[in-house]
C-alpha positions in Angstrom: 45.8 -23.7 18.9 42.1 -22.9 19.5 40.9 -21.6 22.8 37.6 -23.0 24.2 35.0 -20.3 24.8 34.4 -19.7 28.5 30.9 -20.3 29.6 29.4 -17.4 31.7 28.7 -18.3 35.3 25.1 -18.4 36.6 25.9 -15.4 38.7 27.1 -13.4 35.6 24.0 -14.4 33.7 21.7 -13.3 36.5 23.6 -10.0 36.7 23.2 -9.4 32.9 19.5 -10.3 33.1 18.8 -7.8 35.8 20.8 -5.1 34.0 18.7 -5.7 30.8 15.5 -5.8 32.8 16.4 -2.5 34.5 17.1 -0.9 31.2 13.7 -2.0 29.8 11.7 -0.3 32.5 10.3 3.2 31.8 8.5 5.6 34.0 4.9 6.7 33.3 5.2 10.5 33.1 2.3 13.0 33.5 1.3 15.6 30.9 3.3 18.8 31.3 0.4 21.1 30.7 -3.1 19.6 30.4 -4.8 23.0 30.0 -2.6 23.8 26.9 -3.2 20.3 25.5 -7.0 20.6 25.8 -7.0 24.1 24.3 -5.0 23.1 21.3 -6.9 19.9 20.7 -10.0 22.0 20.2 -8.3 24.0 17.4 -6.6 21.5 15.0 -4.8 24.2 13.0 -3.2 25.6 16.2 -2.4 22.1 17.3 -0.4 21.5 14.1 1.4 24.8 14.3 2.5 24.2 18.0 3.2 20.5 18.1 4.5 20.1 14.6 6.2 23.5 14.3 9.2 22.1 12.3 6.8 20.7 9.6 5.0 24.0 9.2 7.6 26.8 9.2 5.3 29.1 7.2 2.0 30.6 8.3 -1.1 28.7 7.0 -2.9 30.1 3.9 -6.6 29.7 3.1 -5.8 26.5 1.3 -4.4 24.9 4.4 -7.1 26.1 6.7 -9.9 24.8 4.4 -8.1 21.5 4.2 -7.6 21.2 7.9 -11.2 22.2 8.6 -12.5 19.7 6.1 -10.3 16.8 7.6 -11.2 17.7 11.1 -14.9 17.8 10.3 -14.7 14.4 8.7 -13.1 13.0 11.8 -15.7 14.6 14.2 -18.8 13.8 12.2 -17.8 10.5 10.5 -18.6 12.1 7.0 -16.9 12.2 3.7 -15.0 15.2 2.6 -12.9 15.9 -0.5 -10.5 18.9 -0.9 -8.7 19.6 -4.1 -5.5 21.6 -3.5 -2.6 22.7 -5.7 0.5 20.6 -5.8 3.2 21.7 -3.5 0.8 22.9 -0.7 1.9 20.1 1.7 -1.3 18.0 1.6 0.6 14.9 2.8 2.1 16.8 5.7 -1.3 18.2 6.8 -3.0 14.8 6.6 -0.3 13.0 8.5 -0.5 15.7 11.2 -4.3 15.5 11.3 -4.1 11.7 11.7 -1.7 12.2 14.6 -3.9 14.8 16.2 -7.0 12.6 15.8 -5.5 9.5 17.5 -3.6 11.4 20.3 -6.7 13.4 21.2 -8.8 10.3 21.4 -11.1 11.3 18.5 -10.4 7.9 16.8 -8.5 4.8 17.4 -7.0 3.8 14.1 -6.7 6.4 11.3 -5.0 5.3 8.1 -3.5 7.4 5.4 -3.6 5.9 1.8 -1.5 7.3 -0.9 -0.8 6.1 -4.3 2.8 5.0 -4.0 4.5 2.5 -1.6 7.4 5.0 -1.0 5.0 7.7 0.2 3.4 5.2 2.8 6.9 4.4 4.1 7.8 8.1 4.4 4.6 8.7 6.3 5.4 5.8 8.7 8.9 7.1 9.3 7.5 10.6 9.9 5.2 9.4 12.6 7.9 7.3 14.3 10.3 10.2 14.3 7.7 12.6 15.8 6.9 10.2 18.7 10.6 9.6 19.3 12.2 13.0 18.9 9.5 15.8 19.2 10.0 17.5 22.6 6.6 19.2 22.6 4.7 16.0 21.8 6.8 14.1 24.4 6.0 16.8 27.1 2.2 16.8 26.7 1.7 13.2 25.4 4.1 11.1 27.4 1.7 8.2 27.7 2.1 7.8 23.9 5.7 8.6 23.3 7.5 7.0 26.3 8.5 3.6 24.7 9.5 5.3 21.4 11.9 7.6 23.3 13.7 4.5 24.4 13.7 2.7 21.0 12.0 2.6 17.6 13.0 -0.9 16.7 10.2 -3.4 16.7 12.1 -6.1 18.5 13.4 -3.8 21.1 9.9 -2.2 21.7 8.5 -5.7 22.7 10.9 -5.8 25.7 10.1 -2.4 27.1 7.9 -2.4 30.3 6.1 0.1 32.5 8.0 0.6 35.7 4.9 0.8 38.0 3.2 -2.4 36.8 6.0 -4.4 35.1 3.6 -4.9 32.1 4.8 -4.5 28.4 3.9 -1.2 27.0 2.5 -2.8 23.8 4.1 -0.2 21.6 5.1 -1.5 18.2 6.3 -0.5 14.7 5.1 -2.8 11.9 7.1 -1.7 8.9 5.6 -4.4 6.6 2.0 -3.8 7.7 2.6 0.0 7.7 1.4 0.6 11.2 2.5 2.3 14.4 0.9 0.8 17.5 0.7 3.2 20.5 1.3 1.9 24.0 -1.4 0.8 26.4 -4.2 0.4 23.9 -4.3 4.1 23.0 -4.7 3.3 19.3 -2.7 3.0 16.1 -1.7 4.8 13.0 -1.6 3.2 9.5 0.0 4.1 6.2 -0.8 2.0 3.0 -0.5 2.4 -0.7 -3.6 2.2 -2.9 -1.5 0.4 -5.6 -0.7 -2.3 -3.1 -2.6 -4.7 -0.9 -5.3 -2.8 1.0 -7.2 -5.7 2.5 -7.2 -7.0 6.0 -6.4 -3.7 7.8 -6.9 -4.7 11.4 -4.5 -4.9 14.3 -4.5 -6.3 17.9 -4.0 -3.7 20.6 -2.2 -4.2 23.9 -5.4 -4.3 25.8 -6.5 -7.4 23.9 -9.0 -5.6 21.6 -8.9 -5.5 17.8 -8.9 -2.2 16.1 -10.2 -1.6 12.6 -9.7 1.7 10.7 -12.3 4.3 11.7 -10.8 7.3 9.7 -9.4 7.1 6.1 -7.3 9.9 4.7 -6.8 9.6 0.9 -3.6 11.4 0.0 -3.4 12.2 -3.8 -5.0 8.8 -4.7 -3.8 8.7 -8.3 -0.8 8.9 -10.6 -0.7 11.0 -13.8 -1.1 7.8 -15.8 -4.2 6.8 -13.9 -5.8 10.2 -14.2 -5.4 10.2 -18.0 -6.8 6.7 -18.5 -10.5 6.1 -18.1 -9.9 2.4 -17.5 -7.3 2.8 -14.9 -9.3 5.6 -13.2 -12.3 3.3 -13.0 -10.2 0.4 -11.6 -8.7 2.7 -9.0 -12.1 4.0 -7.9 -13.5 0.5 -7.6 -10.5 -0.6 -5.5 -10.9 2.4 -3.2 -14.6 2.0 -2.8 -14.5 -1.8 -2.7 -11.5 -2.4 -0.5 -10.7 0.7 1.5 -14.3 1.9 2.2 -15.0 -1.5 3.7 -12.1 -1.6 6.2 -14.1 -0.3 9.1 -16.2 -3.5 9.3 -19.9 -4.1 8.9 -21.1 -2.4 12.1 -18.9 0.8 11.9 -18.9 4.0 10.0 -15.8 5.1 8.2 -14.9 8.8 8.1 -13.1 9.7 4.8 -11.1 12.7 3.8 -9.6 12.9 0.3 -6.9 15.5 -0.3 -6.3 15.5 -4.0 -5.3 17.4 -7.2 -7.5 17.3 -10.3 -5.2 16.2 -13.2 -7.9 15.6 -15.8 -11.6 16.0 -16.1 -13.2 12.9 -14.8 -10.2 11.5 -12.9 -10.2 10.0 -9.4 -10.1 13.4 -7.8 -13.2 14.5 -9.8 -15.1 11.4 -8.8 -14.8 12.1 -5.1 -15.3 15.9 -5.4 -18.6 15.3 -7.1 -19.7 12.2 -5.1 -23.1 12.6 -3.5 -21.8 11.4 -0.1 -18.8 13.8 -0.1 -18.6 17.5 0.6 -16.3 18.7 -2.2 -14.0 21.8 -1.9 -11.7 23.0 -4.7 -9.0 25.5 -3.9 -6.7 27.0 -6.6 -3.3 28.7 -6.3 -5.0 31.8 -7.7 -8.3 32.6 -6.0 -9.0 35.6 -8.2 -7.3 36.6 -11.4 -6.3 40.2 -12.3 -9.1 42.4 -13.5 -9.8 41.8 -17.2 -7.7 38.7 -17.3 -10.3 36.8 -19.4 -10.0 39.5 -22.1 -6.9 38.9 -24.2 -6.8 42.6 -25.1 -7.1 43.9 -21.5 -4.4 46.1 -20.1 -3.6 43.7 -17.3 -3.2 40.8 -19.8 -1.0 43.0 -22.0 1.3 43.9 -19.0 1.7 40.3 -18.0 2.5 39.2 -21.5 5.2 41.9 -21.7 6.5 40.8 -18.3 6.8 37.3 -19.6 8.8 38.4 -22.6 11.2 40.2 -20.3 11.3 37.1 -18.1 12.2 34.8 -20.9 14.8 37.2 -22.4 16.4 37.7 -19.0 16.6 33.9 -18.4 18.2 33.5 -21.8 20.9 36.0 -20.6 21.3 34.2 -17.2 20.1 37.2 -15.2 18.4 35.0 -12.6 15.1 36.7 -13.0 16.2 40.3 -12.5 14.5 41.6 -15.6 11.2 40.0 -14.6 11.5 41.4 -11.1 12.2 44.9 -12.5 9.3 44.9 -14.8 7.0 43.7 -12.0 8.2 46.3 -9.5 7.4 49.0 -12.1 3.8 47.9 -12.9 2.8 45.7 -9.9 -0.1 47.8 -8.9 -1.8 47.6 -12.4 -0.7 43.9 -12.9 -2.2 42.6 -9.7 -5.4 44.8 -9.4 -8.1 42.5 -8.1 -5.8 39.5 -7.9 -5.7 37.1 -4.8 -3.9 33.9 -4.0 -4.8 31.1 -1.7 -1.4 31.1 0.1 0.3 34.5 0.5 3.5 32.7 1.6 3.9 30.6 -1.4 6.8 32.2 -3.3 10.5 31.4 -3.6 12.5 33.8 -1.5 15.8 32.3 -2.7 14.9 33.1 -6.2 14.0 36.6 -5.2 10.3 36.5 -5.8 8.7 39.6 -4.3 5.3 38.0 -3.5 2.9 35.1 -4.1 1.2 36.8 -7.2 4.6 37.0 -8.9 5.3 33.3 -8.2 1.9 32.2 -9.4 2.3 34.0 -12.7 5.8 32.7 -13.1 4.4 29.2 -12.8 1.5 30.0 -15.2 3.8 31.0 -18.0 6.5 28.4 -17.2 4.1 25.4 -17.0 1.6 26.6 -19.7 -2.1 27.3 -19.2 -3.2 23.7 -19.6 -0.8 22.3 -17.0 -1.3 25.2 -14.5 -5.1 25.0 -14.7 -5.0 21.3 -13.9 -2.1 21.0 -11.4 -2.5 24.4 -9.6 -6.1 25.4 -10.1 -7.9 22.0 -10.1 -9.8 23.2 -13.2 -8.4 21.1 -16.1 -9.3 22.5 -19.6 -11.6 20.5 -21.8 -10.0 18.3 -24.4 -11.2 16.1 -27.3 -13.4 16.6 -30.3 -16.4 18.9 -30.3 -19.7 17.5 -29.4 -22.6 17.3 -31.8 -24.6 19.1 -29.2 -23.8 20.5 -25.7 -25.3 19.0 -22.6 -23.8 20.9 -19.6 -23.4 18.9 -16.4 -24.8 21.8 -14.3 -27.9 21.9 -16.5 -28.8 18.2 -15.8 -27.8 18.4 -12.1 -30.2 21.4 -11.6 -33.1 20.4 -13.8 -35.7 19.8 -11.1 -39.5 19.9 -11.2 -40.1 21.3 -7.8 -41.7 18.1 -6.4 -40.4 16.2 -3.4 -38.7 12.8 -3.7 -41.2 10.0 -4.5 -44.0 12.4 -5.4 -45.6 12.0 -8.8 -47.1 14.9 -10.8 -50.9 15.1 -11.4 -50.5 14.1 -15.1 -48.4 11.0 -14.5 -50.0 7.9 -16.1 -47.2 5.3 -15.5 -44.3 4.4 -13.3 -41.2 2.6 -14.7 -37.9 1.5 -13.3 -34.5 0.6 -14.6 -31.6 -1.3 -12.9 -28.0 -1.4 -14.1 -25.9 -4.1 -12.6 -22.2 -4.1 -11.6 -20.2 -5.9 -9.0 -19.8 -2.7 -6.9 -23.5 -2.1 -6.8 -26.9 -2.0 -8.5 -27.9 1.5 -9.7 -31.5 1.9 -10.0 -34.0 4.6 -10.7 -37.8 5.1 -10.9 -39.5 7.6 -13.1 -43.1 8.7 -13.8 -44.3 9.3 -17.4 -47.0 11.3 -19.0 -49.1 10.4 -22.0 -46.6 12.5 -24.1 -43.6 10.6 -22.8 -42.4 13.3 -20.5 -40.4 11.6 -17.7 -39.6 12.7 -14.2 -37.1 10.8 -12.1 -38.8 10.4 -8.7 -36.1 8.4 -6.9 -32.7 6.8 -7.6 -30.0 5.1 -5.6 -27.3 2.4 -5.3 -27.9 -1.0 -3.8 -26.7 -2.0 -1.2 -25.3 1.5 -0.6 -22.9 2.8 2.0 -19.9 1.9 0.0 -20.6 -1.8 0.2 -20.2 -4.2 -2.8 -23.0 -6.1 -4.4 -20.7 -9.0 -4.6 -18.8 -9.3 -1.3 -15.1 -10.1 -1.2 -14.3 -13.7 -1.5 -17.7 -14.8 -2.9 -18.4 -15.7 -6.5 -20.2 -13.2 -8.7 -23.1 -15.6 -9.3 -23.8 -16.2 -5.7 -23.4 -12.5 -4.8 -25.7 -11.4 -7.6 -28.4 -14.0 -6.6 -28.4 -12.7 -3.1 -28.1 -9.0 -4.1 -31.0 -9.2 -6.6 -33.3 -10.5 -3.9 -32.2 -7.7 -1.6 -32.8 -5.2 -4.4 -36.2 -6.6 -5.1 -37.2 -6.0 -1.5 -35.8 -2.5 -1.5 -37.8 -1.5 -4.6 -40.9 -3.0 -3.1 -40.5 -0.6 -0.2 -40.3 2.4 -2.4 -43.7 4.2 -2.3 -44.3 6.7 -5.2 -47.4 8.7 -4.3 -49.8 10.5 -6.7 -52.0 12.4 -4.4 -53.2 10.0 -1.8 -52.7 7.0 -4.1 -49.6 4.8 -4.3 -48.6 4.3 -8.0 -47.9 0.7 -9.0 -44.8 -0.1 -11.0 -45.7 -0.9 -14.6 -42.3 -2.4 -15.6 -38.9 -2.7 -14.2 -36.1 -3.3 -16.7 -33.1 -5.3 -15.4 -29.9 -5.1 -17.4 -28.6 -8.6 -18.2 -25.3 -7.6 -19.9 -23.3 -8.6 -16.8 -23.7 -12.2 -15.5 -26.4 -12.9 -18.0 -27.2 -16.5 -17.1 -27.4 -15.6 -13.4 -29.8 -12.8 -14.1 -32.1 -15.1 -16.1 -31.9 -17.8 -13.4 -33.0 -15.2 -10.8 -35.8 -14.0 -13.0 -37.0 -17.6 -13.5 -36.9 -18.2 -9.8 -37.3 -15.4 -7.2 -38.0 -12.9 -9.9 -41.0 -14.8 -11.1 -42.7 -14.8 -7.8 -41.9 -11.2 -7.0 -44.8 -8.8 -7.2 -42.7 -6.4 -9.2 -43.0 -6.7 -13.0 -39.3 -7.5 -13.7 -38.2 -7.6 -17.3 -34.7 -8.5 -18.6 -33.2 -5.8 -20.8 -30.2 -5.6 -23.2 -29.0 -2.7 -25.3 -27.1 -3.2 -28.6 -25.2 -0.6 -30.7 -27.0 0.6 -33.7 -24.7 -1.4 -36.0 -25.8 -4.7 -34.2 -29.4 -4.0 -33.5 -31.6 -6.2 -35.7 -35.3 -6.4 -34.8 -35.9 -9.4 -37.1 -35.4 -13.1 -36.9 -36.9 -16.1 -35.3 -36.3 -14.9 -31.8 -38.6 -11.8 -32.1 -42.0 -12.0 -30.3 -44.8 -9.8 -31.5 -44.4 -6.6 -33.4 -41.3 -4.5 -32.8 -41.7 -1.2 -31.0 -40.0 2.2 -31.5 -36.3 1.1 -31.4 -37.0 -1.9 -29.3 -38.4 -5.4 -29.5 -39.1 -8.5 -27.3 -37.0 -11.5 -28.1 -37.1 -15.1 -26.8 -33.5 -16.2 -26.2 -33.5 -20.0 -26.1 -32.3 -21.6 -22.8 -32.5 -18.2 -21.1 -35.8 -16.4 -21.4 -37.5 -13.3 -22.7 -35.6 -10.0 -23.0 -36.4 -6.5 -24.1 -33.7 -5.5 -26.7 -33.3 -1.9 -27.7 -31.1 0.3 -30.0 -28.7 1.7 -27.3 -27.2 4.4 -29.5 -30.6 5.8 -30.7 -32.2 5.7 -27.3 -29.1 7.3 -25.6 -29.3 10.2 -28.1 -33.1 10.7 -27.3 -32.4 10.5 -23.6 -29.7 13.1 -23.7 -31.7 15.5 -25.8 -34.6 15.0 -23.4 -32.6 16.9 -20.7 -32.4 20.0 -23.0 -36.3 20.2 -23.5 -38.5 22.2 -21.2 -40.0 20.3 -18.2 -43.2 18.6 -19.3 -42.5 18.8 -23.0 -42.9 15.6 -25.0 -39.9 13.3 -24.4 -38.4 15.6 -21.8 -36.6 14.5 -18.7 -36.2 16.1 -15.3 -35.3 15.2 -11.7 -37.2 15.5 -8.4 -36.4 18.3 -6.0 -37.0 22.0 -5.3 -35.0 24.8 -6.8 -31.4 24.6 -5.5 -31.4 20.8 -5.3 -28.4 19.4 -7.0 -27.9 16.0 -8.5 -24.2 16.2 -9.3 -23.2 12.5 -9.3 -26.3 11.5 -11.3 -25.6 14.3 -13.8 -22.0 13.2 -14.2 -23.1 9.8 -15.3 -25.5 11.3 -17.8 -23.2 13.8 -19.5 -19.9 11.7 -19.4 -20.7 10.2 -22.8 -20.6 12.9 -25.5 -21.9 12.4 -29.1 -19.0 13.7 -31.3 -20.3 12.3 -34.7 -23.7 11.3 -36.0 -24.3 10.5 -39.7 -27.0 8.8 -41.7 -25.9 6.1 -44.1 -27.6 3.6 -46.4 -27.0 1.0 -43.7 -28.6 3.2 -41.1 -27.4 5.8 -38.6 -23.9 5.7 -37.3 -22.8 7.1 -33.9 -19.5 7.9 -32.3 -19.4 8.5 -28.6 -16.6 9.8 -26.4 -16.5 8.8 -22.7 -15.0 11.4 -20.3 -11.9 9.9 -18.7 -12.5 8.8 -15.1 -16.3 9.0 -15.2 -18.8 6.1 -15.4 -21.8 6.1 -17.7 -24.0 3.9 -15.4 -26.5 6.7 -14.6 -26.7 7.5 -18.3 -27.6 3.8 -19.0 -30.2 3.9 -16.2 -31.8 7.1 -17.7 -31.8 5.5 -21.2 -33.5 2.4 -19.8 -36.2 4.5 -18.2 -37.0 6.1 -21.7 -37.2 2.6 -23.2 -39.4 1.3 -20.4 -41.9 4.2 -21.0 -42.0 3.3 -24.7 -42.6 -0.3 -23.8 -45.8 0.8 -22.1 -47.0 2.1 -25.5 -46.4 5.8 -24.5 -45.4 8.0 -27.5 -44.4 11.7 -27.7 -47.5 12.4 -29.8 -49.7 11.9 -26.8 -51.5 8.9 -28.4 -51.0 5.5 -26.8 -49.4 3.2 -29.3 -50.9 -0.3 -29.7 -49.0 -2.7 -27.5 -47.0 -5.4 -29.2 -48.7 -8.7 -29.7 -48.2 -11.1 -26.8 -46.7 -14.5 -27.4 -49.2 -17.0 -28.6 -48.4 -19.3 -25.7 -50.7 -19.3 -22.7 -49.5 -18.1 -19.3 -50.4 -20.4 -16.5 -50.7 -19.8 -12.8 -47.8 -20.7 -10.6 -49.9 -23.5 -9.0 -50.5 -25.1 -12.3 -46.8 -25.5 -13.2 -44.0 -27.5 -12.0 -40.3 -27.8 -13.0 -39.2 -31.1 -14.6 -35.5 -31.8 -14.9 -34.1 -32.8 -18.3 -31.5 -35.4 -18.2 -31.1 -35.1 -14.5 -29.9 -31.5 -14.5 -31.1 -29.1 -11.8 -30.1 -25.8 -13.3 -32.7 -23.5 -14.8 -31.2 -24.0 -18.3 -31.7 -27.8 -18.0 -35.4 -27.7 -16.9 -38.7 -27.3 -18.6 -42.1 -26.2 -17.3 -44.7 -28.8 -17.4 -48.5 -28.0 -17.1 -49.9 -30.3 -14.6 -53.6 -29.8 -15.1 -55.7 -27.9 -17.6 -58.8 -27.9 -19.7 -60.5 -31.2 -20.1 -58.0 -32.8 -17.8 -55.3 -32.6 -20.5 -51.7 -31.8 -19.7 -48.9 -30.6 -21.9 -45.5 -29.0 -22.1 -45.1 -25.3 -22.1 -42.0 -24.4 -24.1 -39.7 -21.8 -22.6 -40.5 -19.6 -19.6 -43.8 -17.8 -19.7 -43.5 -14.1 -18.7 -46.1 -11.8 -17.3 -45.7 -9.4 -20.2 
């Protein structure tokens, strides 16, 4: 026999409703100590130690103070900072705490922390929610932010919690899928995302009706070991960070960025941001100073540590728990650690019985091996790979400046050339003056559109974005004034790499590029094995490792031997400033061009042989680095040669121009072939000419 469920009476329902409503009302509490709160907010390290004491049980070391200082400065100034710290120093904990400090103190509205893994983002989210719900010090001084979370941390329940004085919803929310914690009353929000996941569309609606977009980005170890060791994956990760995350602030806002990382391999994601021109880079190792004479394998200190390691290994084999190592260290500690200093004095294992941080650091050094320790703990990975044919140090290129200000030409400059390398994430360009002996001086360079924006915006086709971007780049270069004394130097030639989106490049050159006052010229480099300056497409006489070709249905292009010219370009940095075929950069002594130099030296020549079939080259790209600036520098050298400039000081005879006549724009009109409207389906027809005759001009006449 079944019993029919009794329906609650209207009175019972009303009583239950009132009870639920009463339970959902919370009081607006006042700050327990506003003076303490304001004092600690002005000192972020002290703020972390007081309000998040359980997360930081040990005193801060130099590594933490520098990281906190860098992160706080990024928040305050809206700048970019990168700090490389050893693994195990609590980078994630520091960044999560700084994000909480920034939003609770009102310094930003929506900070986000982006790590590599999904699990790390979830842990960060849970840590914030637990702090707001359970931390008594935060609850005492920031009750306006913690009140709803003290009642519940469940998203559905938070929506039904109201302020007692107004009866309005608090607006607090926890979005696990979106990785955000929304603070009540429009105070702001916190976000945690994974770089390997979806990082687009990071915006949320706040209780006050406004929409918040991220204004502070904390990058927390933005790579895995697999990414760091793969140049391709490193480049993809960097492009995703700069393409997606750097654009989350919106077009009218500036994004403060702080990257806390560990250098795993030379040229990885961490190295990219540590050497980025828009970032202030700081590297902190577990060992700040090594023992006196450590670099000498025969020094007394090195011998003592080697003996200590033998005792350590033998003791562990006998299961002594490190007693032999501790005994040896106690007997010779003064001599073993003379001049030695660590970045965190509290970093040692008390349970294992480590006497101090120096002991623990050397234990890790011998346990991990030198290569792993230098990468994981010192952020100074050792070089790997084959030996180079010649050495081109990065610091040499970065500091090779001629003492002249930006956009100022030397007195002996006779020409001004430019080069543009195209990629979806931006057009890298540079201008250089050249002398009669082919000595080049880079007077300006940059990335268009700059500011972390993409040349091709998200959601638009590459062809459309490139067409729009090239017109903007053209206007930018027109505004660059390179002065020689009181006179502005005209650009003699601007090479435009057509290796990416070739047809679009040629279409732009045939349209907007043709009417531009700048002398644009399509450029393409081929490896030495494929470079052949012969055939029906060659126009005029080939130059020194380059020639002009007429590519049917596209246009004219300057083709060059990329391997041969890259070798000449790199050797040019090793020559004295002003010497034939030398290269240098603008700036006074002390000026550094780190990011540009990385792009120049990242491709190393590791083999070069002469054969009956011609020279053969073998290049090795440094993992994680891009060679775009190297391509730009190579193009500048080719452009100077195109002007007829040679290292001998004698102007070479310019190549013979095409036999076709170049007509004025007013004398020409486009005529479709077969109804097509694209540049490839049109021909130029001469409307009027000598003796009233007209004819067809085959191809696209160039200005050079």
